[in-house]
C-alpha positions in Angstrom: -188.0 -128.6 -31.1 -188.9 -125.8 -28.9 -189.7 -125.7 -25.2 -191.4 -123.5 -22.7 -189.9 -123.2 -19.2 -192.6 -121.6 -17.1 -191.7 -119.8 -13.9 -193.5 -117.6 -11.4 -194.7 -114.4 -13.1 -194.5 -115.6 -16.8 -191.3 -117.5 -17.6 -189.1 -117.9 -20.6 -190.2 -119.4 -23.9 -187.1 -120.9 -25.6 -187.1 -121.3 -29.3 -184.8 -124.0 -30.5 -183.2 -124.4 -33.9 -185.4 -126.3 -36.3 -182.4 -127.6 -38.3 -181.6 -131.2 -37.0 -177.9 -130.5 -37.6 -177.9 -127.8 -34.9 -179.1 -130.4 -32.2 -181.8 -128.2 -30.7 -179.6 -125.2 -29.7 -181.6 -122.2 -28.5 -181.9 -119.6 -31.2 -184.2 -117.1 -29.4 -185.8 -116.5 -26.0 -189.0 -114.7 -25.1 -189.0 -113.4 -21.6 -192.7 -113.2 -20.7 -191.9 -111.1 -17.6 -190.0 -108.3 -19.4 -191.5 -108.7 -22.8 -188.2 -109.0 -24.6 -187.7 -111.2 -27.6 -184.0 -112.0 -27.6 -182.3 -113.8 -30.5 -179.0 -115.6 -29.8 -177.5 -114.4 -33.1 -176.9 -110.7 -33.0 -175.6 -108.0 -35.3 -175.7 -104.3 -35.4 -179.4 -104.4 -36.2 -180.4 -107.9 -35.1 -180.9 -108.0 -31.3 -183.3 -107.9 -28.4 -186.7 -106.2 -29.1 -189.2 -105.2 -26.5 -192.7 -106.4 -27.4 -194.9 -103.3 -27.0 -197.0 -100.7 -28.9 -193.9 -99.4 -30.7 -193.0 -102.8 -32.1 -194.3 -104.2 -35.4 -194.6 -107.9 -36.2 -194.6 -109.6 -39.6 -194.3 -113.1 -41.1 -191.5 -113.5 -43.7 -191.2 -116.5 -46.0 -189.2 -118.0 -48.8 -189.2 -121.5 -50.3 -187.3 -123.0 -47.2 -188.7 -121.2 -44.2 -191.3 -119.0 -42.5 -190.1 -116.7 -39.8 -191.6 -114.2 -37.3 -189.8 -110.8 -37.4 -190.5 -108.2 -34.8 -188.9 -104.7 -35.3 -188.8 -101.3 -33.6 -187.7 -97.9 -34.6 -188.7 -98.0 -38.3 -187.2 -101.5 -38.6 -183.8 -100.4 -37.3 -183.7 -103.1 -34.6 -185.3 -106.5 -35.2 -185.5 -110.0 -33.9 -186.2 -113.1 -36.0 -187.7 -116.4 -34.8 -187.9 -119.5 -37.1 -191.4 -120.9 -37.3 -191.2 -123.6 -40.0 -188.3 -124.8 -42.1 -187.6 -127.5 -44.7 -184.5 -129.6 -44.1 -183.6 -132.5 -46.4 -187.2 -132.8 -47.6 -188.5 -132.9 -44.0 -190.7 -130.0 -42.8 -190.2 -129.1 -39.1 -191.8 -126.4 -37.1 -192.2 -124.9 -33.6 -194.6 -126.9 -31.3 -198.1 -125.7 -30.7 -197.4 -124.4 -27.2 -194.6 -122.1 -28.5 -196.7 -120.8 -31.4 -199.5 -120.1 -28.9 -197.2 -118.4 -26.4 -195.7 -116.1 -29.1 -199.2 -115.2 -30.4 -200.5 -114.4 -26.9 -197.5 -112.2 -26.0 -197.8 -110.2 -29.3 -201.5 -109.7 -28.7 -201.4 -108.9 -25.0 -198.5 -106.4 -25.4 -200.2 -104.5 -28.2 -197.6 -105.1 -30.9 -198.6 -103.5 -34.2 -199.9 -105.8 -37.0 -200.3 -108.5 -34.3 -203.6 -109.8 -35.7 -202.1 -110.6 -39.1 -199.4 -112.6 -37.3 -201.3 -114.1 -34.3 -204.1 -115.6 -36.4 -201.7 -117.8 -38.5 -199.7 -118.7 -35.3 -202.9 -119.8 -33.5 -204.1 -121.7 -36.6 -200.7 -123.5 -36.6 -201.1 -124.4 -32.9 -204.7 -125.7 -33.5 -203.5 -127.6 -36.6 -200.8 -129.4 -34.6 -203.1 -130.0 -31.6 -205.5 -131.8 -34.0 -202.6 -134.2 -34.8 -202.0 -132.8 -38.3 -198.5 -132.7 -39.8 -196.3 -129.6 -39.9 -196.2 -129.9 -43.7 -199.8 -128.9 -44.0 -199.8 -126.2 -41.3 -201.4 -122.9 -42.2 -197.9 -121.3 -41.7 -196.5 -123.6 -44.3 -198.8 -122.1 -46.9 -196.7 -119.0 -46.9 -193.9 -121.2 -48.3 -196.3 -122.9 -50.8 -196.7 -126.1 -48.7 -200.0 -127.8 -48.3 -203.0 -126.7 -50.1 -203.0 -123.3 -51.5 -200.4 -120.6 -51.4 -199.8 -117.2 -49.9 -203.2 -115.9 -50.8 -205.1 -118.8 -49.3 -203.1 -118.5 -46.1 -204.5 -115.1 -45.5 -208.0 -116.5 -45.0 -210.5 -113.8 -44.2 -208.0 -110.9 -44.1 
């Protein structure tokens, strides 16, 4: 439900809504040239965030979703990207190429706590590349899906 649109110099990674009712509308864009993660839905604190050494990345979860949140300025400005969601009993997630692109940009740009986020993102990509379902993805474990729970999702950390 997500697509990458490469262009000379880096390109744009478009993250599409995982909710089937939203018909694949773009919910966030990662500009690989400028390093900005730009959510479509904005508020006073939710808006574009530059991925650099001043940014911090975390995974957030509840029973229905796992998201990537990147913040700057003591969390004052943040951007949220959906990674896995449950809709009507179906588990949907970002494609492998999008998870890999997000992980690589976080790592290359020196975002704080990137390792704790990139490892699960890359594990999700490898899981999908192996033909496994989203419902058993390593990112799903943060929501209690698949085998194990939050503690097992941390692996060797």
